[in-house]
N, C-alpha and C positions, 0 to 999 in steps of 0.2 A: 333880832339884834336892832336896837335905836341906835345913831350915829354918834350920839353919847357913849353907850356901850361900848360900841366899836373903839373910840378914843381912850375910854376907860380900860379898856385890853392890850392898846397899843401901849399906852403907859408904865401900864404893869411888866409888859415882857421887857420894853425898854429899860427899865429901873433895873430887872434884872440881867438883863445883857451890861449894864452899866458898872451893876458890881462886880465882874472877872469874877465870878465865883469857878474856882475848879470842877471839870469833871472829870469824875473817874468811872471806870468799866471795871466790874466785875462776873465772872463768871457762874453760875449757881442755876439750881433746879427750878422748876416754875414753882413748886411750893417755897422752895427758902427763900425767892423773890417775893413771893405774895406775902409770906411771913413777916418781913422786913417794911411791907406796905407799897411795893413796889406795882405800878398800874402797868396793867395789859388787856387790849383790845382787841388782839389777833388771837386767842388761845387754840382755836382749830389747825393756828399756822405755827405754833412753835413746835420743837425739838424734845430731847430731852434735857440739855441745858440750853439756858439764854442768856444772853446778854443783859445786866443791868447798868443803866447810865444812872450817876446820880451825881445833880449839877445844885452845887451846894446845899443848903436847906431846904430849898424851895418843888426840888424834883427827881420822882425815883422812878423810873421805867424801864420795863422789858423792851427794849428795841433793838432793830438790826445797827445804828448806832450813828451819832454823829460825827463830824472829821471833825473836832474841834478840841482846844485842850482846857478852853477855858469859853465862859460866856459872852467874852470881850470879845471874841473870835467871829462874834456873832455879827456884830457890829449895831443894824439894826433890823428892825422888825417893822413890816408895813402890812395893813389887811387889806387885800386886792379884792376879796369877793365872800360873802358871809350867804349860806344858801339850807331849805332843808335839804337832809340826804334821805331820809325814812321817816317815821313816823316820832313825832317829839324828840328827832334829835338834827341837830343844827352842824353846818360843817363850814369851817375858817378856811380859805384859801389866802395864804399870806407870804411875803418874799421878807427873806432877811438881804445884810447885806446894802442894801438902796440907800 
């Protein structure tokens, strides 16, 4: 990612944080989650039922879960590092709350 792209990602994430969108959690099967458009990246690690966290209108993910009631609880987002993790895949390491 270029420096400009990283700044744009930070800007977008911080915009969502400032929106103070509610974070909700529902428990369902992986098939139900996928049917609702949830993103899940670690399918081999999921059990029969999963937690699906929805953050406002912009994110729905299968996840172990954030510990926040709304995006404003996260305070801020800052990219510390961006690197290749495998062929064609990039990993962002970031902090919140600073």
